[in-house]
MOPAC internal coordinates of N, CA, C and O (Angstrom, degrees):
PM7 1SCF
backbone

  N    0.0000 0     0.00 0     0.00 0    0    0    0
  C    1.4511 1     0.00 0     0.00 0    1    0    0
  C    1.5300 1   108.13 1     0.00 0    2    1    0
  O    1.2310 1   121.21 1   -47.15 1    3    2    1
  N    1.3389 1   115.29 1   132.85 1    3    2    1
  C    1.4625 1   117.94 1   179.22 1    5    3    2
  C    1.5274 1   110.76 1   -84.12 1    6    5    3
  O    1.2310 1   121.32 1    -9.21 1    7    6    5
  N    1.3109 1   115.07 1   170.79 1    7    6    5
  C    1.4671 1   121.50 1  -174.32 1    9    7    6
  C    1.5330 1   111.79 1   -61.50 1   10    9    7
  O    1.2310 1   119.92 1   137.26 1   11   10    9
  N    1.3502 1   117.76 1   -42.74 1   11   10    9
  C    1.4649 1   121.13 1  -179.39 1   13   11   10
  C    1.5224 1   111.18 1   -62.81 1   14   13   11
  O    1.2310 1   120.31 1   138.51 1   15   14   13
  N    1.3058 1   117.01 1   -41.49 1   15   14   13
  C    1.4665 1   120.54 1   179.23 1   17   15   14
  C    1.5307 1   110.65 1   -66.84 1   18   17   15
  O    1.2310 1   120.29 1   141.09 1   19   18   17
  N    1.3229 1   117.05 1   -38.91 1   19   18   17
  C    1.4677 1   120.85 1   177.72 1   21   19   18
  C    1.5238 1   110.63 1   -62.33 1   22   21   19
  O    1.2310 1   119.99 1   138.98 1   23   22   21
  N    1.3165 1   117.63 1   -41.02 1   23   22   21
  C    1.4674 1   122.02 1   178.28 1   25   23   22
  C    1.5266 1   109.81 1   -65.75 1   26   25   23
  O    1.2310 1   120.18 1   136.64 1   27   26   25
  N    1.3296 1   117.27 1   -43.36 1   27   26   25
  C    1.4745 1   121.26 1   178.41 1   29   27   26
  C    1.5166 1   110.81 1   -60.32 1   30   29   27
  O    1.2310 1   120.75 1   136.50 1   31   30   29
  N    1.3055 1   116.17 1   -43.50 1   31   30   29
  C    1.4623 1   121.07 1  -179.64 1   33   31   30
  C    1.5365 1   111.00 1   -65.59 1   34   33   31
  O    1.2310 1   120.15 1   139.20 1   35   34   33
  N    1.3248 1   117.32 1   -40.80 1   35   34   33
  C    1.4601 1   121.22 1   178.37 1   37   35   34
  C    1.5271 1   110.53 1   -61.18 1   38   37   35
  O    1.2310 1   120.70 1   136.59 1   39   38   37
  N    1.3341 1   116.26 1   -43.41 1   39   38   37
  C    1.4665 1   120.39 1  -179.00 1   41   39   38
  C    1.5275 1   111.78 1   -64.68 1   42   41   39
  O    1.2310 1   119.98 1   152.27 1   43   42   41
  N    1.3175 1   117.64 1   -27.73 1   43   42   41
  C    1.4681 1   121.27 1   178.72 1   45   43   42
  C    1.5198 1   112.27 1   -84.15 1   46   45   43
  O    1.2310 1   119.94 1   166.29 1   47   46   45
  N    1.3195 1   117.71 1   -13.71 1   47   46   45
  C    1.4543 1   121.36 1  -179.13 1   49   47   46
  C    1.5207 1   109.96 1   -72.16 1   50   49   47
  O    1.2310 1   120.92 1   -53.06 1   51   50   49
  N    1.3185 1   115.85 1   126.94 1   51   50   49
  C    1.4616 1   120.52 1   179.23 1   53   51   50
  C    1.5235 1   108.30 1   -81.14 1   54   53   51
  O    1.2310 1   121.01 1   -55.54 1   55   54   53
  N    1.3243 1   115.67 1   124.46 1   55   54   53
  C    1.4595 1   121.91 1   178.83 1   57   55   54
  C    1.5309 1   109.76 1   -76.89 1   58   57   55
  O    1.2310 1   119.64 1   -27.02 1   59   58   57
  N    1.3437 1   118.29 1   152.98 1   59   58   57
  C    1.4603 1   120.36 1   176.83 1   61   59   58
  C    1.5304 1   110.03 1   -57.89 1   62   61   59
  O    1.2310 1   120.99 1   -51.15 1   63   62   61
  N    1.3354 1   115.72 1   128.85 1   63   62   61
  C    1.4594 1   120.98 1  -178.58 1   65   63   62
  C    1.5088 1   109.74 1  -132.40 1   66   65   63
  O    1.2310 1   120.97 1   -25.48 1   67   66   65
  N    1.3317 1   115.75 1   154.52 1   67   66   65
  C    1.4505 1   118.48 1   178.88 1   69   67   66
  C    1.5120 1   112.33 1   159.98 1   70   69   67
  O    1.2310 1   121.27 1    35.61 1   71   70   69
  N    1.3286 1   115.18 1  -144.39 1   71   70   69
  C    1.4585 1   123.71 1  -173.11 1   73   71   70
  C    1.5259 1   109.76 1  -112.29 1   74   73   71
  O    1.2310 1   120.90 1   -42.66 1   75   74   73
  N    1.3274 1   115.89 1   137.34 1   75   74   73
  C    1.4563 1   120.98 1   178.71 1   77   75   74
  C    1.5234 1   110.16 1  -127.29 1   78   77   75
  O    1.2310 1   121.76 1   -18.18 1   79   78   77
  N    1.3196 1   114.23 1   161.82 1   79   78   77
  C    1.4586 1   121.68 1   178.89 1   81   79   78
  C    1.5236 1   109.66 1  -132.10 1   82   81   79
  O    1.2310 1   121.21 1   -43.55 1   83   82   81
  N    1.3215 1   115.29 1   136.45 1   83   82   81
  C    1.4632 1   121.57 1   169.72 1   85   83   82
  C    1.5179 1   104.93 1  -111.31 1   86   85   83
  O    1.2310 1   120.55 1   -56.00 1   87   86   85
  N    1.3319 1   116.56 1   124.00 1   87   86   85
  C    1.4625 1   120.00 1  -175.72 1   89   87   86
  C    1.5155 1   111.28 1  -121.60 1   90   89   87
  O    1.2310 1   121.68 1   -47.28 1   91   90   89
  N    1.3190 1   114.38 1   132.72 1   91   90   89
  C    1.4614 1   122.02 1   172.72 1   93   91   90
  C    1.5206 1   105.84 1   -88.90 1   94   93   91
  O    1.2310 1   120.51 1   -70.36 1   95   94   93
  N    1.3202 1   116.63 1   109.64 1   95   94   93
  C    1.4711 1   120.64 1  -176.03 1   97   95   94
  C    1.5297 1   112.56 1   -75.00 1   98   97   95
  O    1.2310 1   119.95 1   168.33 1   99   98   97
  N    1.3276 1   117.70 1   -11.67 1   99   98   97
  C    1.4654 1   120.73 1   178.55 1  101   99   98
  C    1.5281 1   110.77 1   -79.39 1  102  101   99
  O    1.2310 1   120.43 1   130.02 1  103  102  101
  N    1.3383 1   116.77 1   -49.98 1  103  102  101
  C    1.4663 1   119.42 1  -176.42 1  105  103  102
  C    1.5309 1   113.53 1  -109.51 1  106  105  103
  O    1.2310 1   119.87 1   178.01 1  107  106  105
  N    1.3335 1   117.85 1    -1.99 1  107  106  105
  C    1.4573 1   121.72 1   176.51 1  109  107  106
  C    1.5149 1   115.45 1    80.48 1  110  109  107
  O    1.2310 1   119.83 1   179.47 1  111  110  109
  N    1.3160 1   117.92 1    -0.53 1  111  110  109
  C    1.4628 1   120.47 1  -179.84 1  113  111  110
  C    1.5306 1   110.06 1   -69.93 1  114  113  111
  O    1.2310 1   121.57 1   -34.66 1  115  114  113
  N    1.3443 1   114.60 1   145.34 1  115  114  113
  C    1.4580 1   119.97 1  -179.57 1  117  115  114
  C    1.5218 1   111.37 1  -129.04 1  118  117  115
  O    1.2310 1   121.62 1   -22.09 1  119  118  117
  N    1.3108 1   114.50 1   157.91 1  119  118  117
  C    1.4589 1   122.51 1   172.05 1  121  119  118
  C    1.5238 1   106.52 1  -125.16 1  122  121  119
  O    1.2310 1   120.52 1   -48.18 1  123  122  121
  N    1.3278 1   116.62 1   131.82 1  123  122  121
  C    1.4607 1   122.30 1   178.69 1  125  123  122
  C    1.5204 1   108.33 1  -112.09 1  126  125  123
  O    1.2310 1   120.70 1   -46.63 1  127  126  125
  N    1.3281 1   116.27 1   133.37 1  127  126  125
  C    1.4543 1   121.27 1   177.49 1  129  127  126
  C    1.5181 1   111.09 1  -144.64 1  130  129  127
  O    1.2310 1   120.99 1    -9.55 1  131  130  129
  N    1.3231 1   115.71 1   170.45 1  131  130  129
  C    1.4595 1   120.80 1   177.93 1  133  131  130
  C    1.5161 1   109.14 1  -129.97 1  134  133  131
  O    1.2310 1   120.89 1   -23.52 1  135  134  133
  N    1.3293 1   115.90 1   156.48 1  135  134  133
  C    1.4612 1   120.12 1  -179.11 1  137  135  134
  C    1.5213 1   111.11 1  -157.15 1  138  137  135
  O    1.2310 1   121.47 1   -33.73 1  139  138  137
  N    1.3254 1   114.79 1   146.27 1  139  138  137
  C    1.4623 1   120.60 1   174.54 1  141  139  138
  C    1.5175 1   111.24 1   -79.39 1  142  141  139
  O    1.2310 1   120.50 1   164.81 1  143  142  141
  N    1.3112 1   116.65 1   -15.19 1  143  142  141
  C    1.4669 1   122.12 1   177.19 1  145  143  142
  C    1.5285 1   105.91 1  -137.80 1  146  145  143
  O    1.2310 1   120.74 1   -90.52 1  147  146  145
  N    1.3330 1   116.20 1    89.48 1  147  146  145
  C    1.4653 1   121.65 1  -171.42 1  149  147  146
  C    1.5239 1   114.12 1   -57.79 1  150  149  147
  O    1.2310 1   120.00 1   130.44 1  151  150  149
  N    1.3103 1   117.60 1   -49.56 1  151  150  149
  C    1.4650 1   119.26 1  -176.34 1  153  151  150
  C    1.5189 1   111.63 1   -64.06 1  154  153  151
  O    1.2310 1   120.76 1   139.97 1  155  154  153
  N    1.3216 1   116.15 1   -40.03 1  155  154  153
  C    1.4591 1   119.79 1   176.96 1  157  155  154
  C    1.5217 1   111.71 1   -62.82 1  158  157  155
  O    1.2310 1   120.44 1   138.77 1  159  158  157
  N    1.3298 1   116.77 1   -41.23 1  159  158  157
  C    1.4659 1   120.17 1   179.94 1  161  159  158
  C    1.5249 1   111.02 1   -66.64 1  162  161  159
  O    1.2310 1   120.52 1   136.62 1  163  162  161
  N    1.3345 1   116.61 1   -43.38 1  163  162  161
  C    1.4625 1   119.12 1   179.28 1  165  163  162
  C    1.5354 1   110.86 1   -62.67 1  166  165  163
  O    1.2310 1   120.58 1   140.46 1  167  166  165
  N    1.3183 1   116.50 1   -39.54 1  167  166  165
  C    1.4688 1   120.10 1   176.40 1  169  167  166
  C    1.5276 1   110.57 1   -61.98 1  170  169  167
  O    1.2310 1   120.64 1   138.31 1  171  170  169
  N    1.3318 1   116.38 1   -41.69 1  171  170  169
  C    1.4669 1   120.81 1   179.29 1  173  171  170
  C    1.5242 1   111.22 1   -64.33 1  174  173  171
  O    1.2310 1   120.64 1   135.12 1  175  174  173
  N    1.3458 1   116.39 1   -44.88 1  175  174  173
  C    1.4677 1   120.70 1   179.42 1  177  175  174
  C    1.5322 1   110.20 1   -58.81 1  178  177  175
  O    1.2310 1   120.27 1   133.36 1  179  178  177
  N    1.3361 1   117.08 1   -46.64 1  179  178  177
  C    1.4691 1   121.25 1   179.67 1  181  179  178
  C    1.5269 1   110.90 1   -61.94 1  182  181  179
  O    1.2310 1   120.75 1   134.00 1  183  182  181
  N    1.3224 1   116.18 1   -46.00 1  183  182  181
  C    1.4667 1   121.03 1  -179.31 1  185  183  182
  C    1.5232 1   110.53 1   -58.99 1  186  185  183
  O    1.2310 1   120.44 1   132.60 1  187  186  185
  N    1.3435 1   116.77 1   -47.40 1  187  186  185
  C    1.4591 1   120.50 1  -178.60 1  189  187  186
  C    1.5286 1   111.30 1   -63.24 1  190  189  187
  O    1.2310 1   119.96 1   137.53 1  191  190  189
  N    1.3223 1   117.68 1   -42.47 1  191  190  189
  C    1.4588 1   120.44 1   178.95 1  193  191  190
  C    1.5306 1   111.20 1   -65.43 1  194  193  191
  O    1.2310 1   120.62 1   135.88 1  195  194  193
  N    1.3252 1   116.41 1   -44.12 1  195  194  193
  C    1.4657 1   120.53 1  -178.83 1  197  195  194
  C    1.5228 1   113.10 1   -65.43 1  198  197  195
  O    1.2310 1   120.55 1   155.71 1  199  198  197
  N    1.3321 1   116.55 1   -24.29 1  199  198  197
  C    1.4598 1   120.99 1  -176.57 1  201  199  198
  C    1.5351 1   113.05 1  -110.27 1  202  201  199
  O    1.2310 1   121.04 1  -163.03 1  203  202  201
  N    1.3260 1   115.62 1    16.97 1  203  202  201
  C    1.4597 1   122.31 1   177.31 1  205  203  202
  C    1.5336 1   112.22 1    55.53 1  206  205  203
  O    1.2310 1   120.75 1  -137.25 1  207  206  205
  N    1.3393 1   116.17 1    42.75 1  207  206  205
  C    1.4638 1   121.80 1  -177.14 1  209  207  206
  C    1.5231 1   112.81 1  -119.23 1  210  209  207
  O    1.2310 1   119.92 1  -178.05 1  211  210  209
  N    1.3255 1   117.76 1     1.95 1  211  210  209
  C    1.4609 1   119.91 1  -173.18 1  213  211  210
  C    1.5216 1   111.62 1   -70.90 1  214  213  211
  O    1.2310 1   120.47 1   -40.33 1  215  214  213
  N    1.3210 1   116.71 1   139.67 1  215  214  213
  C    1.4652 1   121.32 1  -178.62 1  217  215  214
  C    1.5300 1   112.56 1   -74.89 1  218  217  215
  O    1.2310 1   120.07 1   159.63 1  219  218  217
  N    1.3353 1   117.48 1   -20.37 1  219  218  217
  C    1.4625 1   120.52 1   178.01 1  221  219  218
  C    1.5284 1   107.25 1   -86.20 1  222  221  219
  O    1.2310 1   121.10 1   -82.11 1  223  222  221
  N    1.3123 1   115.50 1    97.89 1  223  222  221
  C    1.4737 1   121.19 1  -171.83 1  225  223  222
  C    1.5325 1   112.79 1   -65.12 1  226  225  223
  O    1.2310 1   119.96 1   144.97 1  227  226  225
  N    1.3389 1   117.69 1   -35.03 1  227  226  225
  C    1.4621 1   119.99 1   178.44 1  229  227  226
  C    1.5160 1   111.69 1   -64.47 1  230  229  227
  O    1.2310 1   120.79 1   134.21 1  231  230  229
  N    1.3206 1   116.10 1   -45.79 1  231  230  229
  C    1.4563 1   120.16 1   178.97 1  233  231  230
  C    1.5323 1   110.18 1   -67.24 1  234  233  231
  O    1.2310 1   120.44 1   141.36 1  235  234  233
  N    1.3380 1   116.77 1   -38.64 1  235  234  233
  C    1.4589 1   120.31 1   179.45 1  237  235  234
  C    1.5241 1   110.51 1   -62.28 1  238  237  235
  O    1.2310 1   120.21 1   136.92 1  239  238  237
  N    1.3320 1   117.21 1   -43.08 1  239  238  237
  C    1.4646 1   121.26 1   179.89 1  241  239  238
  C    1.5298 1   110.55 1   -62.32 1  242  241  239
  O    1.2310 1   120.58 1   134.36 1  243  242  241
  N    1.3415 1   116.50 1   -45.64 1  243  242  241
  C    1.4563 1   119.97 1   179.18 1  245  243  242
  C    1.5232 1   111.53 1   -64.41 1  246  245  243
  O    1.2310 1   120.14 1   144.91 1  247  246  245
  N    1.3270 1   117.33 1   -35.09 1  247  246  245
  C    1.4659 1   121.27 1   178.07 1  249  247  246
  C    1.5228 1   109.84 1   -63.91 1  250  249  247
  O    1.2310 1   120.59 1   138.28 1  251  250  249
  N    1.3083 1   116.48 1   -41.72 1  251  250  249
  C    1.4695 1   120.96 1   178.34 1  253  251  250
  C    1.5324 1   109.71 1   -67.23 1  254  253  251
  O    1.2310 1   120.78 1   134.69 1  255  254  253
  N    1.3376 1   116.12 1   -45.31 1  255  254  253
  C    1.4696 1   121.22 1  -176.80 1  257  255  254
  C    1.5317 1   112.84 1   -66.52 1  258  257  255
  O    1.2310 1   120.25 1   137.79 1  259  258  257
  N    1.3319 1   117.12 1   -42.21 1  259  258  257
  C    1.4742 1   121.18 1  -173.09 1  261  259  258
  C    1.5273 1   114.03 1  -100.34 1  262  261  259
  O    1.2310 1   120.05 1   160.04 1  263  262  261
  N    1.3321 1   117.51 1   -19.96 1  263  262  261
  C    1.4563 1   120.96 1   179.48 1  265  263  262
  C    1.5165 1   113.68 1    89.99 1  266  265  263
  O    1.2310 1   120.97 1   -18.18 1  267  266  265
  N    1.3089 1   115.74 1   161.82 1  267  266  265
  C    1.4648 1   122.92 1  -176.41 1  269  267  266
  C    1.5222 1   112.66 1   -60.80 1  270  269  267
  O    1.2310 1   119.73 1   144.80 1  271  270  269
  N    1.3190 1   118.13 1   -35.20 1  271  270  269
  C    1.4644 1   121.24 1  -177.77 1  273  271  270
  C    1.5209 1   113.09 1   -66.50 1  274  273  271
  O    1.2310 1   120.11 1   163.57 1  275  274  273
  N    1.3234 1   117.39 1   -16.43 1  275  274  273
  C    1.4664 1   121.23 1   179.65 1  277  275  274
  C    1.5210 1   111.96 1   -81.97 1  278  277  275
  O    1.2310 1   119.75 1   173.00 1  279  278  277
  N    1.3294 1   118.09 1    -7.00 1  279  278  277
  C    1.4598 1   121.81 1  -175.65 1  281  279  278
  C    1.5261 1   111.72 1  -114.18 1  282  281  279
  O    1.2310 1   121.61 1   -39.65 1  283  282  281
  N    1.3414 1   114.53 1   140.35 1  283  282  281
  C    1.4666 1   120.34 1   173.73 1  285  283  282
  C    1.5262 1   108.37 1  -119.03 1  286  285  283
  O    1.2310 1   121.30 1   -30.97 1  287  286  285
  N    1.3138 1   115.12 1   149.03 1  287  286  285
  C    1.4581 1   123.13 1  -178.97 1  289  287  286
  C    1.5209 1   106.55 1  -123.86 1  290  289  287
  O    1.2310 1   120.47 1   -59.19 1  291  290  289
  N    1.3363 1   116.70 1   120.81 1  291  290  289
  C    1.4634 1   117.99 1  -177.86 1  293  291  290
  C    1.5124 1   112.37 1  -144.19 1  294  293  291
  O    1.2310 1   121.33 1   -23.45 1  295  294  293
  N    1.3092 1   115.06 1   156.55 1  295  294  293
  C    1.4604 1   122.91 1   176.41 1  297  295  294
  C    1.5193 1   107.37 1   -92.50 1  298  297  295
  O    1.2310 1   120.79 1   -53.43 1  299  298  297
  N    1.3398 1   116.10 1   126.57 1  299  298  297
  C    1.4598 1   121.43 1  -179.57 1  301  299  298
  C    1.5149 1   112.96 1   -94.20 1  302  301  299
  O    1.2310 1   120.62 1   145.25 1  303  302  301
  N    1.3197 1   116.42 1   -34.75 1  303  302  301
  C    1.4617 1   120.42 1  -173.22 1  305  303  302
  C    1.5197 1   108.38 1  -158.61 1  306  305  303
  O    1.2310 1   120.50 1   -27.78 1  307  306  305
  N    1.3092 1   116.65 1   152.22 1  307  306  305
  C    1.4593 1   118.88 1   178.72 1  309  307  306
  C    1.5186 1   110.42 1  -136.56 1  310  309  307
  O    1.2310 1   121.42 1   -24.08 1  311  310  309
  N    1.3222 1   114.88 1   155.92 1  311  310  309
  C    1.4599 1   122.17 1   177.32 1  313  311  310
  C    1.5201 1   109.36 1   -97.03 1  314  313  311
  O    1.2310 1   121.02 1   -40.38 1  315  314  313
  N    1.2977 1   115.66 1   139.62 1  315  314  313
  C    1.4555 1   120.39 1   175.70 1  317  315  314
  C    1.5229 1   109.12 1   -81.43 1  318  317  315
  O    1.2310 1   119.79 1   -43.17 1  319  318  317
  N    1.3201 1   118.02 1   136.83 1  319  318  317
  C    1.4695 1   120.24 1   178.51 1  321  319  318
  C    1.5336 1   110.95 1   -63.62 1  322  321  319
  O    1.2310 1   121.01 1   -35.53 1  323  322  321
  N    1.3191 1   115.68 1   144.47 1  323  322  321
  C    1.4694 1   122.63 1   176.93 1  325  323  322
  C    1.5256 1   108.68 1   -87.75 1  326  325  323
  O    1.2310 1   121.07 1   -21.34 1  327  326  325
  N    1.3150 1   115.56 1   158.66 1  327  326  325
  C    1.4570 1   119.61 1   176.94 1  329  327  326
  C    1.5235 1   111.10 1   -76.65 1  330  329  327
  O    1.2310 1   120.12 1   156.82 1  331  330  329
  N    1.3290 1   117.38 1   -23.18 1  331  330  329
  C    1.4548 1   122.62 1   177.59 1  333  331  330
  C    1.5311 1   108.79 1   -65.36 1  334  333  331
  O    1.2310 1   119.93 1   -55.16 1  335  334  333
  N    1.3349 1   117.74 1   124.84 1  335  334  333
  C    1.4616 1   121.78 1  -170.09 1  337  335  334
  C    1.5205 1   114.77 1   -62.60 1  338  337  335
  O    1.2310 1   118.74 1   133.46 1  339  338  337
  N    1.3099 1   120.01 1   -46.54 1  339  338  337
  C    1.4686 1   121.56 1  -175.99 1  341  339  338
  C    1.5203 1   112.26 1  -107.89 1  342  341  339
  O    1.2310 1   120.61 1  -142.53 1  343  342  341
  N    1.3103 1   116.43 1    37.47 1  343  342  341
  C    1.4638 1   121.55 1  -178.78 1  345  343  342
  C    1.5306 1   110.23 1   -64.24 1  346  345  343
  O    1.2310 1   120.61 1   -43.85 1  347  346  345
  N    1.3312 1   116.45 1   136.15 1  347  346  345
  C    1.4642 1   121.58 1   178.34 1  349  347  346
  C    1.5304 1   108.49 1   -95.06 1  350  349  347
  O    1.2310 1   120.91 1   -65.74 1  351  350  349
  N    1.3147 1   115.87 1   114.26 1  351  350  349
  C    1.4662 1   122.11 1  -175.54 1  353  351  350
  C    1.5274 1   113.23 1   -87.07 1  354  353  351
  O    1.2310 1   119.75 1  -179.26 1  355  354  353
  N    1.3178 1   118.09 1     0.74 1  355  354  353
  C    1.4647 1   121.89 1  -173.74 1  357  355  354
  C    1.5238 1   113.15 1   -54.78 1  358  357  355
  O    1.2310 1   119.98 1   129.22 1  359  358  357
  N    1.3172 1   117.65 1   -50.78 1  359  358  357
  C    1.4697 1   120.82 1  -178.68 1  361  359  358
  C    1.5302 1   111.70 1   -66.41 1  362  361  359
  O    1.2310 1   120.49 1   140.33 1  363  362  361
  N    1.3215 1   116.67 1   -39.67 1  363  362  361
  C    1.4691 1   120.42 1   178.35 1  365  363  362
  C    1.5298 1   110.40 1   -60.93 1  366  365  363
  O    1.2310 1   120.57 1   135.55 1  367  366  365
  N    1.3290 1   116.52 1   -44.45 1  367  366  365
  C    1.4661 1   120.77 1   178.95 1  369  367  366
  C    1.5206 1   111.24 1   -64.83 1  370  369  367
  O    1.2310 1   120.89 1   138.78 1  371  370  369
  N    1.3262 1   115.90 1   -41.22 1  371  370  369
  C    1.4650 1   120.62 1   179.96 1  373  371  370
  C    1.5311 1   110.72 1   -61.25 1  374  373  371
  O    1.2310 1   120.49 1   135.89 1  375  374  373
  N    1.3360 1   116.67 1   -44.11 1  375  374  373
  C    1.4661 1   120.68 1   179.66 1  377  375  374
  C    1.5253 1   111.44 1   -66.85 1  378  377  375
  O    1.2310 1   120.23 1   137.56 1  379  378  377
  N    1.3317 1   117.18 1   -42.44 1  379  378  377
  C    1.4644 1   121.22 1   179.64 1  381  379  378
  C    1.5288 1   110.48 1   -64.70 1  382  381  379
  O    1.2310 1   120.44 1   138.54 1  383  382  381
  N    1.3184 1   116.77 1   -41.46 1  383  382  381
  C    1.4634 1   120.36 1   177.59 1  385  383  382
  C    1.5254 1   110.55 1   -63.09 1  386  385  383
  O    1.2310 1   120.40 1   137.96 1  387  386  385
  N    1.3303 1   116.84 1   -42.04 1  387  386  385
  C    1.4579 1   120.76 1   179.65 1  389  387  386
  C    1.5358 1   110.66 1   -61.37 1  390  389  387
  O    1.2310 1   120.34 1   140.55 1  391  390  389
  N    1.3277 1   116.96 1   -39.45 1  391  390  389
  C    1.4686 1   120.89 1   178.03 1  393  391  390
  C    1.5272 1   110.32 1   -61.18 1  394  393  391
  O    1.2310 1   120.09 1   135.72 1  395  394  393
  N    1.3396 1   117.43 1   -44.28 1  395  394  393
  C    1.4602 1   121.06 1   179.82 1  397  395  394
  C    1.5269 1   111.81 1   -68.28 1  398  397  395
  O    1.2310 1   120.43 1   142.95 1  399  398  397
  N    1.3251 1   116.78 1   -37.05 1  399  398  397
  C    1.4632 1   120.15 1   177.16 1  401  399  398
  C    1.5318 1   110.52 1   -63.63 1  402  401  399
  O    1.2310 1   120.72 1   137.70 1  403  402  401
  N    1.3285 1   116.22 1   -42.30 1  403  402  401
  C    1.4638 1   119.89 1   178.41 1  405  403  402
  C    1.5247 1   111.19 1   -66.10 1  406  405  403
  O    1.2310 1   120.68 1   141.54 1  407  406  405
  N    1.3111 1   116.30 1   -38.46 1  407  406  405
  C    1.4670 1   120.81 1  -178.56 1  409  407  406
  C    1.5270 1   112.08 1   -69.13 1  410  409  407
  O    1.2310 1   119.90 1   134.28 1  411  410  409
  N    1.3341 1   117.80 1   -45.72 1  411  410  409
  C    1.4647 1   121.64 1  -172.44 1  413  411  410
  C    1.5323 1   114.31 1   -96.29 1  414  413  411
  O    1.2310 1   120.03 1   160.72 1  415  414  413
  N    1.3300 1   117.54 1   -19.28 1  415  414  413
  C    1.4741 1   122.17 1   179.19 1  417  415  414
  C    1.5383 1   112.20 1    47.36 1  418  417  415
  O    1.2310 1   119.76 1  -119.95 1  419  418  417
  N    1.3427 1   118.07 1    60.05 1  419  418  417
  C    1.4675 1   121.04 1  -175.75 1  421  419  418
  C    1.5349 1   113.50 1   -81.85 1  422  421  419
  O    1.2310 1   120.64 1  -124.26 1  423  422  421
  N    1.3196 1   116.39 1    55.74 1  423  422  421
  C    1.4548 1   121.55 1  -175.97 1  425  423  422
  C    1.5249 1   110.73 1  -118.53 1  426  425  423
  O    1.2310 1   121.58 1   -21.31 1  427  426  425
  N    1.3201 1   114.57 1   158.69 1  427  426  425
  C    1.4643 1   122.81 1   175.28 1  429  427  426
  C    1.5302 1   111.20 1    52.72 1  430  429  427
  O    1.2310 1   119.73 1    59.38 1  431  430  429
  N    1.3459 1   118.11 1  -120.62 1  431  430  429
  C    1.4715 1   120.60 1  -176.11 1  433  431  430
  C    1.5310 1   112.64 1   -73.42 1  434  433  431
  O    1.2310 1   119.97 1   166.50 1  435  434  433
  N    1.3490 1   117.67 1   -13.50 1  435  434  433
  C    1.4634 1   120.72 1  -179.25 1  437  435  434
  C    1.5254 1   113.27 1   -94.01 1  438  437  435
  O    1.2310 1   120.53 1   165.95 1  439  438  437
  N    1.3263 1   116.60 1   -14.05 1  439  438  437
  C    1.4544 1   116.21 1  -175.86 1  441  439  438
  C    1.5088 1   115.37 1  -170.35 1  442  441  439
  O    1.2310 1   122.26 1     4.99 1  443  442  441
  N    1.3190 1   113.28 1  -175.01 1  443  442  441
  C    1.4599 1   122.02 1  -175.71 1  445  443  442
  C    1.5283 1   113.16 1  -105.43 1  446  445  443
  O    1.2310 1   119.65 1   172.50 1  447  446  445
  N    1.3254 1   118.27 1    -7.50 1  447  446  445
  C    1.4530 1   120.14 1   179.40 1  449  447  446
  C    1.5238 1   109.89 1   -72.68 1  450  449  447
  O    1.2310 1   121.09 1   -26.69 1  451  450  449
  N    1.3103 1   115.52 1   153.31 1  451  450  449
  C    1.4649 1   122.53 1   176.62 1  453  451  450
  C    1.5275 1   107.85 1  -106.72 1  454  453  451
  O    1.2310 1   120.72 1   -44.20 1  455  454  453
  N    1.3249 1   116.23 1   135.80 1  455  454  453
  C    1.4614 1   120.30 1   176.98 1  457  455  454
  C    1.5149 1   108.99 1   -69.14 1  458  457  455
  O    1.2310 1   121.62 1   -45.73 1  459  458  457
  N    1.3285 1   114.51 1   134.27 1  459  458  457
  C    1.4704 1   120.77 1   177.66 1  461  459  458
  C    1.5216 1   107.04 1   -99.57 1  462  461  459
  O    1.2310 1   121.21 1   -58.19 1  463  462  461
  N    1.3227 1   115.30 1   121.81 1  463  462  461
  C    1.4616 1   120.13 1   178.82 1  465  463  462
  C    1.5228 1   108.90 1   -75.88 1  466  465  463
  O    1.2310 1   120.93 1   -46.34 1  467  466  465
  N    1.3499 1   115.82 1   133.66 1  467  466  465
  C    1.4701 1   118.57 1   179.95 1  469  467  466
  C    1.4945 1   112.91 1   -99.04 1  470  469  467
  O    1.2310 1   120.10 1   180.00 1  471  470  469

């Protein structure tokens, strides 16, 4: 296989996608999120927290106060790739994330997520 074909094949490869959780092991608060590229998103979340750049100010403050060792990053659920080549996973991820939000209720004293008014 030549280099161009290898690059084409890589671009067609569906990355692991699904739902992730960031947990503060000191106070038990959690953050639930979804991503089309889970490992990349988890790396981004860690980078932003470590560099005081995270948009979630409550989680950022706790990260500073308790330190990196107080937080765990884990994958809760994943989506299976479809056989359809250009399938848009956005709605599937949104529904799966909503299910996890309803199940875990990571709001207020239980978490870092913000309730979205419908």
